[in-house]
PADREN-343453 format. One record per residue (C-alpha): residue in three letters; x, y, z. Coordinates in pm, 1 decimal, always signed. Each point is the difference from the previous one (the first is absolute). Layout:
<pts>
PT dodo x y z
PT ala X Y Z;
...
</pts>
This chain:
<pts>
PT dodo x y z
PT met -9569.4 -10505.5 +10273.2;
PT asp +245.8 +44.8 -301.8;
PT leu +101.8 -321.3 -192.6;
PT ser +153.9 +188.5 -287.7;
PT val +331.1 -68.0 -139.9;
PT lys +224.8 +86.8 -295.9;
PT tyr +33.1 -288.3 -238.9;
PT leu +240.1 +48.4 -320.5;
PT gly -32.5 +373.7 +73.1;
PT leu -385.6 -15.3 -20.7;
PT gln -207.5 +70.0 +295.6;
PT ile -228.6 -265.9 +91.4;
PT lys -264.7 -28.8 +250.0;
PT ser +110.4 -336.3 +160.9;
PT pro +334.6 -210.3 +29.2;
PT val -202.9 -284.7 -136.1;
PT val +82.8 -68.9 -357.7;
PT val -176.0 -265.4 -175.8;
PT gly +287.9 -198.4 -213.7;
PT ser -4.2 -144.9 -365.3;
PT ser -230.2 -307.8 -28.1;
PT ser -327.7 -128.6 -170.7;
PT leu -195.6 +212.9 +259.8;
PT thr +98.6 +319.6 -181.7;
PT thr -101.2 -100.8 -353.0;
PT thr -358.5 +125.8 +21.1;
PT ile -148.4 +326.3 +60.3;
PT asp -269.9 -136.5 +233.9;
PT asn +294.2 -112.8 +206.1;
PT leu +177.9 +305.3 -4.4;
PT lys -289.5 +202.2 +108.7;
PT lys -37.7 -254.3 +296.6;
PT ile +360.5 +40.9 +81.6;
PT glu -33.7 +393.1 +21.4;
PT lys -319.5 -23.5 +213.2;
PT tyr +169.3 -211.2 +266.2;
PT gly +276.7 +246.6 +28.0;
PT ala +298.7 -105.2 -193.8;
PT gly +247.4 +292.8 -56.7;
PT ala +82.0 -130.2 -372.7;
PT val -26.2 -274.9 -223.4;
PT val +268.6 -179.2 -211.1;
PT leu -176.8 -164.3 -310.4;
PT lys +79.9 -349.4 -79.6;
PT ser +333.6 -23.0 -177.6;
PT ile +14.5 -40.9 -395.3;
PT phe +218.5 -272.3 -46.3;
PT glu +190.9 -44.3 -316.5;
PT glu +28.9 -340.6 +71.4;
PT glu -372.1 -42.5 -34.3;
PT val -1.3 +176.9 -319.3;
PT tyr +255.8 -221.4 -167.0;
PT his -173.5 -331.5 +129.4;
PT glu -324.9 +145.2 -158.5;
PT tyr +200.3 +44.8 -319.5;
PT glu +157.1 -343.5 +12.8;
PT ser -344.7 -167.6 +53.2;
PT ile -152.8 +160.3 -288.9;
PT leu +283.3 -92.4 -226.7;
PT arg -0.9 -377.2 +109.4;
PT ser -351.5 -6.2 -72.9;
PT glu -29.1 +183.3 -342.0;
PT met +338.7 -103.9 -162.7;
PT asn +71.5 -282.9 -192.2;
PT glu +364.3 -184.7 +3.8;
PT glu +91.7 +244.6 -292.6;
PT val +215.8 +302.2 +75.5;
PT pro -267.2 +278.5 +33.0;
PT asp +44.0 +338.3 -202.9;
PT thr +189.3 +252.9 +241.1;
PT lys -290.9 +252.0 -68.9;
PT phe -208.6 -252.2 +165.6;
PT leu +195.8 -26.8 +309.3;
PT asp +29.7 +369.9 +11.8;
PT tyr -360.6 +55.5 -5.4;
PT tyr -90.8 -234.2 +282.1;
PT asp +292.7 +141.7 +201.1;
PT phe -102.1 +340.2 -23.1;
PT lys -387.0 -81.3 +28.1;
PT ile +46.0 -191.8 +313.4;
PT lys +196.5 +252.8 +163.6;
PT asp -221.5 +288.0 -107.2;
PT asp -319.5 -162.4 +132.5;
PT asn +164.1 -64.4 +352.5;
PT ile +117.5 +343.5 +20.3;
PT gln -309.2 +168.5 -117.8;
PT lys -206.9 -197.4 +271.2;
PT tyr +251.4 +87.6 +269.1;
PT leu -11.7 +383.8 -126.8;
PT lys -382.5 -15.7 +17.0;
PT leu -5.4 -129.3 +349.0;
PT ile +250.2 +286.3 +98.9;
PT ala -208.2 +261.9 -170.8;
PT asp -342.7 -143.6 +148.4;
PT ala +172.2 -16.4 +350.7;
PT lys +117.0 +341.1 -21.8;
PT ser -331.9 +153.3 -78.9;
PT ser -174.2 -226.6 +262.2;
PT leu +239.6 +32.6 +286.1;
PT ser +141.7 +286.1 +229.2;
PT ile +298.7 -194.0 +128.9;
PT pro +323.6 -39.0 -177.5;
PT val -3.8 -263.9 -290.6;
PT ile +352.9 -164.5 -68.5;
PT gly +75.2 -210.2 -320.8;
PT ser +207.2 -295.2 +55.0;
PT ile +236.9 -178.1 -255.6;
PT asn +177.4 -349.6 +10.5;
PT cys +221.3 -53.2 -301.3;
PT thr +247.3 -250.4 -89.6;
PT ser +172.3 +189.8 -257.6;
PT ala +166.8 +343.9 +54.1;
PT his -133.7 +196.6 -292.4;
PT glu -366.9 -79.7 +87.7;
PT trp +11.2 +192.6 +319.2;
PT met +37.4 +319.7 -173.0;
PT phe -300.0 -63.0 -216.9;
PT phe -232.8 -108.0 +260.2;
PT ala +94.3 +281.1 +218.7;
PT lys -46.5 +293.2 -236.9;
PT lys -344.5 -146.6 -95.9;
PT ile -96.7 -24.8 +355.7;
PT glu +111.6 +352.5 +89.0;
PT gln -209.9 +115.2 -326.4;
PT ala -304.3 -178.8 +126.2;
PT gly -5.6 +237.5 +333.8;
PT ala +150.7 -244.3 +259.3;
PT asp +137.1 +201.1 +310.7;
PT ala +316.0 -231.7 +27.2;
PT ile +167.4 -303.3 -137.2;
PT glu +118.9 -282.3 +194.9;
PT leu +246.0 -214.5 -168.8;
PT asn -17.6 -361.6 +139.1;
PT leu +355.8 -97.7 -53.8;
PT phe +71.2 -383.5 +73.8;
PT ile +302.7 -127.1 -192.1;
PT leu +70.2 -358.4 +190.3;
PT pro +390.0 -37.2 +43.3;
PT ser -6.2 -340.9 -158.9;
PT asp +256.8 +76.3 -276.3;
PT leu +297.5 -185.4 +118.8;
PT ser +243.4 +198.5 -259.3;
PT ala -128.8 +336.1 +119.7;
PT thr +197.7 +200.5 +286.1;
PT asn -165.2 +172.7 +236.7;
PT ser +80.4 +360.5 -130.3;
PT glu -147.6 -109.5 -348.0;
PT thr -345.0 -97.2 +162.2;
PT glu -20.0 +310.8 +198.5;
PT lys +87.4 +216.7 -304.3;
PT thr -307.3 -130.6 -174.2;
PT phe -200.3 +174.5 +256.1;
PT phe +182.4 +337.7 -29.4;
PT asp -53.5 -35.7 -392.6;
PT ile -356.2 -40.3 +9.6;
PT ile -29.6 +280.3 +258.7;
PT glu +179.1 +246.1 -208.6;
PT lys -163.6 -48.0 -336.5;
PT val -351.6 -6.1 +168.8;
PT gln +88.2 +328.9 +170.7;
PT lys +100.9 +154.0 -338.2;
PT glu -369.6 -87.1 -142.0;
PT val -233.7 +107.7 +276.2;
PT ser +8.8 +313.9 +271.9;
PT ile -275.4 -164.2 +222.5;
PT pro +139.6 -164.6 +317.6;
PT ile +170.7 -328.6 -20.9;
PT ser +16.2 -289.8 +287.1;
PT val +173.2 -295.1 -33.0;
PT lys -128.5 -359.9 +162.2;
PT leu +281.7 -220.3 +88.6;
PT ser +75.5 -354.8 +115.6;
PT phe +249.7 -65.4 +268.1;
PT tyr +235.6 -209.5 -226.2;
PT phe +305.5 +228.9 +38.5;
PT thr +337.3 -80.7 +127.2;
PT asn +13.2 +349.4 +177.6;
PT leu -346.1 +86.2 +30.7;
PT ala +52.7 +305.4 +192.5;
PT ala +267.0 +159.1 -205.4;
PT phe -181.8 -88.4 -314.1;
PT val -319.0 +164.1 +125.3;
PT lys +181.3 +305.4 +93.6;
PT lys +129.1 +68.9 -352.0;
PT leu -320.7 -75.0 -160.7;
PT ser -169.2 +291.0 +248.7;
PT gln +277.7 +218.8 -143.0;
PT thr -129.9 -27.9 -357.5;
PT gly -266.3 +243.8 +23.5;
PT ile -277.3 -237.7 +37.9;
PT lys -283.0 +80.2 +250.8;
PT gly -32.0 -316.0 +183.1;
PT leu +107.5 -340.6 +67.0;
PT val -258.4 -272.7 +86.2;
PT leu +167.6 -305.6 +200.9;
PT phe -95.0 -273.6 -78.6;
PT asn -186.1 -114.1 -313.2;
PT arg -175.0 -345.8 +8.3;
PT phe +104.6 -228.4 -268.5;
PT phe -88.6 -350.9 -140.6;
PT his +101.4 -293.5 +245.0;
PT pro +40.1 -324.8 -211.9;
PT asp -142.7 -332.7 +161.8;
PT phe -8.0 -354.9 -127.6;
PT asp -313.6 -189.6 -80.2;
PT ile +162.2 -334.3 +73.8;
PT asp -305.3 -221.4 -171.5;
PT asn -9.8 +202.0 -311.4;
PT phe +345.2 +93.4 -42.2;
PT lys -58.3 +370.1 -35.0;
PT val +109.8 +342.5 +139.2;
PT ile -264.0 +174.2 +188.4;
PT pro -37.2 +322.3 +176.4;
PT ser +49.7 -8.0 +383.4;
PT asn -79.7 +248.9 +273.7;
PT val -166.1 +262.0 -244.5;
PT leu -121.3 +229.9 +297.7;
PT ser +235.6 +108.3 +264.8;
PT asn -37.7 -118.8 +375.7;
PT pro +5.1 +230.0 +315.0;
PT ser +361.1 -163.6 +62.3;
PT asp +156.7 +142.1 -313.2;
PT leu -45.4 +324.8 +156.2;
PT phe +356.1 -18.6 +197.7;
PT leu +231.9 +7.9 -325.0;
PT ser -152.9 +330.8 -108.0;
PT leu -13.1 +127.7 +367.1;
PT arg +349.1 -62.0 +78.0;
PT trp +93.2 +179.4 -326.7;
PT thr -201.3 +278.9 +39.6;
PT ser +116.2 +70.3 +352.2;
PT ile +366.7 -26.3 -121.0;
PT leu -48.7 +227.9 -304.0;
PT ser -238.2 +257.0 +148.1;
PT gly +149.4 +347.6 +14.8;
PT arg +301.6 -101.3 -240.2;
PT leu -134.5 +17.0 -327.7;
PT asp -62.4 +293.8 -253.1;
PT cys -332.9 -97.8 -81.5;
PT asp -321.7 -120.0 +153.4;
PT leu +9.9 -355.6 +161.7;
PT ile -319.1 -226.6 -47.2;
PT ala -50.9 -315.1 +175.9;
PT ser -175.8 -284.1 -156.5;
PT thr -72.4 -384.8 +24.0;
PT gly -149.8 -167.8 +329.6;
PT val -204.5 +316.3 +106.8;
PT his -329.5 -175.5 +73.6;
PT asp -142.9 +214.6 +308.8;
PT ser +13.6 +359.9 +150.1;
PT asp +267.8 -137.4 +259.7;
PT ala +231.2 -101.7 -298.7;
PT leu -76.8 +354.9 -163.6;
PT ile +90.4 +172.1 +332.3;
PT lys +329.8 -195.9 +41.3;
PT gln +106.5 +87.6 -362.0;
PT leu -73.5 +367.9 +92.8;
PT leu +197.0 -18.1 +307.6;
PT ala +275.5 -166.6 -184.1;
PT gly +10.1 +326.2 -232.5;
PT ala -191.1 -94.6 -298.2;
PT asp -149.4 +306.3 -182.1;
PT ala -299.1 -219.6 -111.5;
PT val -94.7 -358.7 -16.5;
PT gln -143.7 -217.7 -286.0;
PT val -239.9 -259.1 +75.1;
PT thr -149.0 -293.1 -219.5;
PT ser -26.9 -338.7 +106.3;
PT thr -229.4 +95.9 +317.4;
PT leu -259.6 +149.3 -217.3;
PT phe -29.0 -306.3 -225.8;
PT lys -48.9 -174.2 +336.1;
PT asn -218.8 +222.6 +180.6;
PT gly -142.3 +230.1 -277.1;
PT val +46.0 +369.0 -70.9;
PT ser -206.8 +94.6 +260.2;
PT tyr +282.6 -100.9 +218.3;
PT leu +164.9 +316.5 -49.4;
PT gly -249.9 +169.9 +198.7;
PT asp +109.3 -219.1 +320.4;
PT met +353.5 +35.8 -75.5;
PT his -54.5 +406.9 +31.4;
PT lys -233.2 -40.2 +293.5;
PT gly +278.5 -204.7 +185.7;
PT leu +270.9 +227.6 -88.5;
PT glu -200.3 +315.3 +150.1;
PT ala -80.5 -184.5 +286.9;
PT trp +348.1 -79.6 +84.3;
PT met +103.0 +369.6 -82.8;
PT ser -258.8 +113.7 +223.4;
PT lys +109.1 -225.7 +286.4;
PT his +351.2 +129.7 -33.3;
PT gly -82.6 +366.1 -41.9;
PT phe +121.9 +37.6 -356.7;
PT glu -182.0 +250.8 -222.8;
PT lys +176.7 -60.9 -330.7;
PT ile +231.0 -283.9 -164.8;
PT glu +295.5 +229.2 +64.2;
PT asp -51.5 -37.3 +342.4;
PT phe +145.6 -333.7 +27.6;
PT lys +148.8 -104.7 -332.0;
PT gly +318.2 -149.7 +22.4;
PT lys -11.5 -14.6 +383.0;
PT leu +141.1 -360.7 -16.5;
PT ser +229.9 +20.8 -288.1;
PT gln +360.3 -78.0 +60.0;
PT asn +103.8 +333.0 -65.1;
PT asn -198.9 +98.5 +306.1;
PT ser +86.5 -297.5 +211.8;
PT glu +218.6 -10.7 +291.7;
PT asp +87.9 -353.9 -64.6;
PT pro +52.6 -8.3 -399.8;
PT ala +152.2 -342.5 +14.3;
PT lys -330.2 -164.3 +63.6;
PT tyr -98.3 +86.5 -361.0;
PT glu +294.2 -187.7 -138.8;
PT arg -5.9 -296.8 +224.2;
PT ala -29.0 -317.2 -216.6;
PT gln +14.0 -283.1 +243.0;
PT phe -211.6 -103.1 +310.0;
PT met +287.7 -82.1 +210.6;
PT lys -94.8 +253.9 +270.1;
PT tyr -369.9 -83.3 +7.1;
PT phe +36.3 -363.6 +13.8;
PT gly +296.7 -0.9 +225.7;
PT asp -201.5 +205.9 +267.5;
PT lys -263.1 -302.2 +16.7;
PT glu -17.4 -343.1 +102.4;
PT tyr -239.3 -263.9 -188.5;
PT asp -118.4 -330.7 +117.1;
PT leu -0.9 -219.1 -337.8;
PT asp -161.1 -304.4 +160.8;
</pts>
């Protein structure tokens, strides 16, 4: 049975790609990920924000109230950034020498100029591709939709000028016209779009009056947002379409492939069940394919996409009116 697919122009042995997370920060884990059948691995993102938090922390601990010398500031800025990037580049180099599956670097920056710097370094370290984890929360009340969206195109264009390896973009769903925006992004020359990234959800500790993280890991119910949009966009983009978020078992994996995903990223389920669970997901996929007489992924990929549906309106229905209208409930 052939589980191989194309991912960002790369031939990979499985449609299951392990997404960027702390699971992908050590060579031991990466070897296990390959052992249990993953087609590719995305290393944990290098976060520009983390670099600057470290910078600010050191300055607070070592500075007095006097205005420091500019050279002092420049030294720490360079040293911290250099230490972090060197660790990341070593991880890429070690992964490439230890694994046979593609190794993809990941970047998450807050300022436009740093994307190019990190991207070039990652390519030089030998990564097979780069994933740009782009999430700009549309919270600026003075910014227009076009101004926010332009930032994405600017970053992609600048990174493309710096590297020649495949680029994928991981997005959120916070766009006024998601379908049109994603279509335009797919025409920029990128090789893949990952829908959707998972971001920090703030919650409140009401006794200690602090902002705390909530729902760090995805849930199986999170599948249906990406499933809908994968179904709608499948066959309509000029690049690969990768589904992400809420894929916790082989059934969810199969659903995303039926929706038309070229590959599927998983992360949270491996935190809950262990990296070896990749093997269970592959067994479930193979058993289902055997049951239905499919020899390869292409035999059924996109079979349930909107593009191939006799009732495309189902994918765009936003209300439960028909479902609830056909049923009677005893509320006593």
